[in-house]
C-alpha positions as CSV (number, residue, x, y, z in Angstrom):
1,M,-24.4,30.3,-8.2
2,D,-27.3,30.0,-5.9
3,I,-26.8,26.3,-5.4
4,L,-23.0,26.8,-5.0
5,F,-23.6,29.6,-2.3
6,E,-26.2,27.4,-0.4
7,G,-23.8,24.4,-0.7
8,F,-21.3,26.4,1.4
9,R,-24.0,27.3,3.8
10,A,-24.9,23.7,4.1
11,I,-21.3,22.8,5.0
12,G,-21.4,25.6,7.7
13,S,-24.6,24.2,9.0
14,L,-22.7,20.8,9.6
15,F,-21.1,22.5,12.5
16,V,-24.3,23.1,14.4
17,N,-25.3,19.4,14.1
18,P,-24.9,17.4,17.3
19,I,-24.2,14.2,15.3
20,F,-21.1,15.8,13.8
21,Y,-19.4,16.0,17.3
22,W,-20.6,12.5,18.2
23,V,-18.7,11.3,15.1
24,I,-15.7,13.2,16.2
25,I,-15.9,11.5,19.6
26,L,-16.1,8.1,17.8
27,C,-12.8,8.8,16.1
28,F,-10.9,9.4,19.4
29,L,-12.7,7.7,22.2
30,P,-12.1,4.1,21.0
31,A,-8.5,5.0,20.5
32,F,-8.2,6.2,24.1
33,Q,-9.9,3.0,25.3
34,R,-7.7,1.0,23.2
35,G,-4.5,2.7,24.4
36,E,-5.4,2.0,28.0
37,L,-6.0,-1.6,27.3
38,E,-2.7,-1.9,25.4
39,K,-0.8,-0.4,28.5
40,E,-2.4,-2.9,30.7
41,L,-1.6,-5.8,28.4
42,F,1.7,-4.8,26.9
43,N,2.9,-1.9,29.2
44,Q,2.9,0.2,26.0
45,E,0.5,2.0,23.8
46,L,1.3,0.3,20.5
47,S,-0.7,2.2,18.0
48,S,-1.2,5.8,17.0
49,T,-4.2,7.9,18.0
50,A,-7.2,7.7,15.8
51,A,-5.7,4.6,14.0
52,E,-9.2,3.5,13.5
53,V,-9.8,6.1,10.8
54,K,-6.3,6.3,9.4
55,N,-6.1,5.6,5.5
56,T,-9.8,6.1,5.0
57,F,-9.6,9.8,3.6
58,Y,-9.7,9.0,-0.1
59,L,-12.3,6.4,0.2
60,S,-14.4,8.9,2.1
61,L,-13.9,11.5,-0.5
62,F,-14.8,9.2,-3.3
63,M,-17.9,7.8,-1.7
64,T,-18.9,11.3,-0.7
65,V,-18.8,12.2,-4.4
66,V,-20.6,9.3,-5.5
67,L,-23.5,10.0,-3.0
68,L,-23.5,13.7,-3.9
69,V,-24.1,12.8,-7.6
70,F,-26.9,10.3,-6.5
71,T,-28.7,12.5,-3.8
72,V,-28.3,15.9,-5.5
73,G,-28.6,14.6,-9.1
74,L,-31.9,12.8,-8.3
75,K,-32.9,15.6,-5.8
76,V,-33.4,13.0,-3.0
77,T,-35.5,14.3,-0.3
78,F,-35.9,13.1,3.3
79,S,-38.2,14.2,6.0
80,Y,-36.9,15.7,9.2
81,E,-38.4,12.8,11.0
82,L,-36.2,10.4,9.0
83,I,-33.1,12.3,9.8
84,A,-34.1,12.4,13.5
85,V,-34.7,8.7,13.6
86,L,-31.4,8.0,11.8
87,S,-29.4,10.2,14.2
88,V,-30.9,8.5,17.2
89,I,-30.1,5.1,15.7
90,I,-26.5,6.1,15.0
91,V,-25.9,7.2,18.6
92,L,-27.5,4.0,20.1
93,L,-25.7,1.6,17.7
94,S,-22.3,3.2,18.4
95,F,-22.8,3.8,22.0
96,R,-20.3,1.1,23.0
97,T,-17.8,2.6,20.5
98,N,-16.7,-0.7,19.1
99,H,-18.1,-0.1,15.6
100,I,-19.6,-3.6,15.2
101,F,-23.1,-2.2,14.4
102,L,-22.0,0.8,12.2
103,S,-22.7,-1.0,8.9
104,A,-25.2,0.9,6.8
105,S,-27.3,-2.4,6.9
106,Y,-28.0,-1.6,10.5
107,T,-28.1,2.1,10.8
108,L,-30.0,3.0,7.6
109,G,-31.8,-0.3,7.5
110,L,-33.4,0.0,11.1
111,S,-34.2,3.7,10.3
112,F,-36.0,2.4,7.1
113,L,-38.0,-0.2,9.0
114,I,-39.0,2.0,11.9
115,L,-40.4,4.7,9.5
116,W,-42.0,2.1,7.1
117,F,-44.0,0.4,9.8
118,I,-44.9,3.1,12.4
119,P,-48.3,4.7,12.0
120,K,-47.9,8.0,10.0
121,G,-51.4,9.6,10.0
122,Y,-52.8,11.9,7.5
123,L,-49.4,13.4,6.5
124,D,-48.3,10.0,5.3
125,Q,-47.6,11.1,1.6
126,A,-46.4,14.5,2.6
127,L,-43.6,13.4,5.0
128,Y,-42.9,9.9,3.8
129,P,-43.0,9.8,0.0
130,E,-42.1,6.5,-1.6
131,Q,-39.2,8.2,-3.2
132,S,-37.5,8.6,0.1
133,F,-37.8,5.0,1.1
134,I,-36.5,3.9,-2.3
135,S,-33.6,6.4,-2.0
136,L,-32.7,5.2,1.4
137,A,-32.5,1.5,0.3
138,V,-30.3,2.5,-2.7
139,M,-28.0,4.3,-0.3
140,I,-27.7,1.1,1.7
141,G,-26.4,-0.7,-1.3
142,I,-23.9,2.1,-2.0
143,Y,-22.7,2.2,1.5
144,L,-22.2,-1.6,1.5
145,I,-20.1,-1.3,-1.5
146,G,-18.1,1.4,0.3
147,E,-17.7,-0.9,3.3
148,A,-16.5,-3.8,1.1
149,V,-13.7,-1.5,-0.2
150,L,-12.9,-0.6,3.4
151,Y,-12.5,-4.3,4.1
152,F,-10.4,-4.7,0.9
153,L,-7.9,-2.0,1.9
154,F,-7.2,-3.3,5.3
155,K,-3.7,-4.4,6.0
156,D,-2.4,-6.8,8.7
157,K,-0.4,-4.2,10.4
158,E,-3.4,-2.1,11.1
159,A,-5.0,-4.8,13.4
160,F,-4.8,-4.2,17.1
161,P,-3.3,-6.9,19.3
162,R,-5.3,-8.3,22.2
163,L,-4.7,-11.2,24.8
164,A,-7.2,-13.7,26.0
165,Y,-7.1,-16.5,28.6
166,S,-8.0,-20.0,27.5
167,E,-9.8,-22.6,29.6
168,R,-6.6,-24.6,29.5
169,G,-4.8,-21.7,31.4
170,R,-2.8,-20.4,28.6
171,W,-2.7,-16.8,27.2
172,Y,-3.1,-16.4,23.4
173,G,-3.2,-13.6,21.1
174,K,-6.2,-12.1,19.0
175,L,-6.1,-9.5,16.4
176,Q,-8.8,-6.9,16.5
177,V,-9.9,-5.5,13.0
178,N,-11.5,-2.2,13.8
179,K,-12.2,0.5,11.2
180,L,-14.3,3.6,10.8
181,S,-14.9,5.9,7.9
182,I,-16.9,9.1,7.8
183,I,-18.9,9.5,4.6
184,P,-21.3,12.2,4.9
185,F,-24.3,12.7,2.4
186,M,-26.3,15.8,1.2
187,V,-30.1,15.6,0.9
188,F,-32.9,18.1,0.3
189,L,-35.4,18.6,3.1
190,P,-38.8,19.9,2.0
191,T,-39.8,23.0,3.9
192,S,-43.5,22.8,3.1
193,N,-46.2,20.1,3.5
194,G,-46.1,20.3,7.2
195,A,-42.3,19.8,7.6
196,I,-40.7,22.0,10.2
197,T,-38.4,24.7,8.8
198,N,-35.1,25.0,10.3
199,S,-33.9,28.5,9.8
200,L,-30.2,27.5,10.4
201,L,-30.2,25.6,7.1
202,P,-29.8,27.2,3.7
203,I,-32.8,27.3,1.5
204,L,-32.8,26.5,-2.2
205,T,-35.9,27.0,-4.5
206,I,-36.3,24.5,-7.2
207,G,-39.5,25.2,-9.3
208,D,-42.2,26.3,-7.0
209,Q,-40.8,24.2,-4.1
210,E,-38.4,25.3,-1.4
211,Y,-35.8,22.9,0.0
212,A,-33.4,23.1,2.8
213,L,-30.0,21.6,2.0
214,F,-28.8,19.4,4.7
215,I,-25.4,17.5,5.2
216,M,-25.7,14.3,7.3
217,P,-22.4,13.3,8.9
218,F,-22.7,9.6,8.4
219,I,-20.2,6.9,9.4
220,I,-19.7,3.3,8.5
221,G,-17.5,0.8,10.4
222,F,-16.9,-2.7,11.5
223,N,-15.2,-4.7,14.2
224,H,-13.9,-8.3,14.2
225,L,-11.6,-10.4,16.5
226,F,-9.5,-13.0,14.7
227,Q,-7.4,-15.7,16.4
228,G,-6.7,-18.2,13.7
229,G,-4.2,-16.1,11.7
230,L,-3.4,-12.9,10.1
231,P,-6.6,-10.9,9.5
232,E,-5.9,-9.7,5.9
233,D,-6.9,-13.0,4.3
234,Y,-10.2,-12.7,6.3
235,T,-10.9,-9.1,5.3
236,K,-10.1,-9.7,1.7
237,S,-12.7,-12.6,1.7
238,L,-15.1,-10.5,3.7
239,S,-14.9,-7.6,1.2
240,Y,-16.0,-10.0,-1.7
241,S,-19.0,-11.2,0.5
242,V,-20.0,-7.7,1.5
243,F,-19.6,-6.4,-2.0
244,G,-21.8,-9.1,-3.4
245,L,-24.4,-8.2,-0.8
246,G,-24.2,-4.5,-1.6
247,L,-24.6,-5.1,-5.3
248,L,-27.6,-7.3,-4.8
249,V,-29.2,-4.8,-2.4
250,L,-28.5,-2.0,-4.8
251,L,-30.1,-3.9,-7.8
252,M,-33.1,-4.9,-5.6
253,A,-33.6,-1.3,-4.2
254,M,-33.5,0.1,-7.7
255,G,-36.2,-2.2,-8.6
256,G,-38.2,-0.2,-6.0
257,Y,-38.9,2.4,-8.8
258,I,-41.0,-0.3,-10.3
259,N,-42.5,-1.7,-7.2
260,S,-41.8,0.2,-3.9
261,H,-42.2,-3.0,-1.9
262,L,-38.8,-4.2,-3.5
263,A,-37.2,-1.5,-1.5
264,L,-38.5,-3.2,1.7
265,V,-37.2,-6.5,0.5
266,A,-33.8,-4.9,-0.3
267,V,-33.5,-3.5,3.2
268,V,-34.5,-6.8,5.0
269,L,-31.9,-8.6,2.8
270,A,-29.3,-6.0,3.8
271,I,-29.8,-6.6,7.4
272,L,-30.2,-10.4,7.5
273,G,-27.3,-10.8,4.8
274,R,-25.0,-8.6,6.9
275,I,-25.8,-10.5,10.0
276,L,-25.1,-13.8,8.3
277,I,-21.9,-12.7,6.9
278,H,-20.5,-11.6,10.3
279,Y,-21.6,-14.9,11.9
280,L,-20.2,-17.2,9.3
281,Y,-16.7,-15.5,9.5
282,Y,-17.0,-15.6,13.3
283,R,-17.6,-19.3,13.2
284,K,-15.0,-20.0,10.6
285,D,-12.3,-18.4,12.7
286,K,-13.4,-19.9,16.0
287,K,-12.8,-23.3,14.5
288,Q,-9.1,-22.4,13.9
289,A,-6.5,-23.0,16.6
290,P,-5.0,-19.8,17.9
291,A,-2.1,-18.7,15.8
292,F,-0.4,-16.8,18.7
293,I,-0.3,-18.8,21.8
294,E,1.9,-18.8,25.0
295,G,4.6,-21.5,25.2
296,H,4.0,-22.7,21.7
297,L,7.0,-24.1,19.7
298,E,6.6,-21.5,17.0
299,I,7.4,-18.0,18.5
300,R,5.3,-15.8,16.4
301,V,5.3,-12.0,16.6
302,L,1.9,-10.7,17.7
303,A,2.6,-7.1,17.6
304,L,5.2,-4.3,17.0
305,L,5.6,-1.0,18.6
306,K,5.1,1.7,16.1
307,N,8.4,3.4,15.0
308,S,10.4,0.9,17.1
309,P,13.8,-0.7,16.2
310,A,11.9,-3.9,15.3
311,E,9.8,-2.0,12.8
312,K,12.9,-0.3,11.3
313,L,14.6,-3.6,11.0
314,G,11.8,-5.0,9.0
315,F,10.0,-7.3,11.3
316,Q,6.2,-7.8,10.6
317,R,3.3,-9.2,12.5
318,G,3.1,-12.9,12.0
319,D,6.9,-13.5,11.6
320,V,8.1,-16.8,13.3
321,I,11.5,-16.5,15.0
322,L,13.5,-19.4,13.9
323,S,17.1,-18.8,14.9
324,V,19.7,-16.2,15.9
325,N,23.2,-16.6,14.4
326,E,22.1,-20.2,13.3
327,I,21.2,-21.2,16.9
328,V,17.6,-22.5,17.0
329,V,15.3,-20.5,19.2
330,E,13.5,-22.7,21.7
331,S,11.5,-20.2,23.9
332,L,11.0,-16.5,24.3
333,E,13.4,-16.6,27.3
334,H,16.0,-18.3,25.0
335,F,15.4,-15.6,22.4
336,N,16.2,-12.9,24.9
337,Q,19.3,-14.8,26.1
338,L,20.5,-15.1,22.4
339,L,20.0,-11.3,21.8
340,A,22.0,-10.5,24.9
341,E,24.8,-13.0,24.0
342,H,25.0,-11.7,20.5
343,A,24.3,-8.1,21.1
344,G,25.1,-5.7,18.1
345,D,25.8,-8.7,15.8
346,C,22.7,-10.7,15.2
347,L,21.4,-12.5,12.1
348,I,17.9,-13.5,12.9
349,E,16.3,-16.0,10.8
350,I,12.4,-15.8,10.4
351,H,9.7,-17.6,8.7
352,R,7.2,-15.3,6.9
353,S,3.7,-16.2,5.5
354,K,3.4,-18.2,2.4
355,G,6.5,-20.3,3.2
356,R,9.0,-17.5,2.8
357,L,12.3,-17.4,4.8
358,R,13.9,-14.0,5.6
359,Y,17.0,-12.9,7.4
360,I,17.2,-9.8,9.5
361,Q,20.6,-8.4,10.4
362,N,20.9,-6.3,13.5
363,Y,24.1,-4.4,14.0
364,D,22.5,-1.3,15.6
365,Y,20.0,-2.0,18.3
366,L,20.7,-3.6,21.8
367,G,18.3,-5.1,24.4
368,S,15.6,-7.6,24.9
369,Y,12.8,-8.2,22.4
370,E,10.7,-5.8,24.5
371,E,13.2,-3.1,24.0
372,L,13.3,-3.9,20.2
373,G,9.5,-3.3,20.2
374,L,8.4,-7.0,19.6
375,Y,5.4,-8.4,21.4
376,F,4.3,-12.1,21.7
377,A,1.5,-14.0,23.2
378,E,2.4,-14.2,26.8
379,E,1.2,-13.2,30.3
380,P,0.0,-9.6,30.3
381,Y,2.0,-6.9,32.0
382,M,-0.9,-6.2,34.3
383,H,-3.9,-8.5,34.8
384,S,-6.4,-9.7,37.4
385,R,-8.6,-12.6,38.1
386,E,-11.6,-10.6,36.9
387,Y,-9.8,-10.0,33.6
388,R,-9.1,-13.7,33.0
389,E,-12.7,-14.6,33.9
390,A,-13.9,-11.9,31.4
391,Q,-11.9,-13.3,28.7
392,L,-13.2,-16.9,29.3
393,V,-16.8,-15.5,29.1
394,E,-15.8,-13.8,25.9
395,D,-14.5,-16.9,24.4
396,D,-17.7,-18.8,25.2
397,G,-19.9,-16.1,23.8
């Protein structure tokens, strides 16, 4: 009963942890920034609030249980210094709120390296036992596997549309894959051997040693921009790569129980491997011609407004508009003209991925494609010279 009671106290102590509130900000601030950008580009906020964390609850719950079994079952102990360093690293790497550096390879990995190499003085063994470093390396492997699952579960409709301006003077579409999952973990913090006792934390006695139960609100996330097609194929492939890296890191880290230096090797592998995976997929996509481009013969749907008539009719991102009532669509302007001429009685032929043809019958909705909630790669609703130049710099970089 003691551990159950102290567990509830630990949950309560979560609400006095500043990182908890920073994590909450990360769930909503990117959504606000994204919404403002979508209004500038499309004159409409296309996605729901906090879409970055949507559909991640069950993964978070499962990973929390896995980490609880690992950390509590093996009585994983961290020093206050490690928790402080990790908190600072999380804030610094998420400061731009784009989630690109929120892989455990970077947050936990950099914390590991800082504490491994900084001078520790005479309290070395008391504050930084080998067990803590090994446990941290194992946790990186576990979190990477969770990150791989997050990639695998990603769907095309969850991507956020963006527009970029090419050197050839044409607008084209990109799809932003941006996801965030909150996966906290519980650890024991020793209250003796020189560690600072925090009276706000619940205390649990195991044997002759007192420990403070501490819940760390940890986050994992990723951010990619794809131009060569729908992102789901990329994210599925990314999930296999990250899973393989996570499994390798986990096995290497567990070898740290035999030789603690293997934990260091596992962490370096996690950091370099994650950088390499991101770079290889970035280069692979950059070699592809834009799938969504202004003035192209293929009129491909870049985005749909949530809960719009287009979504209710069954349109999907990536659909290519072929014809309206058997009249071949030649341009976006032509598409609007045909929608107006055949208002209330439209049979729209589309080409979907993997060579599938589909027909969408529209008896109920009138108006242009914008009023239907369809968006394509075309000149943004509002833009400036500075915005175009920023897109050119981004493309080069």
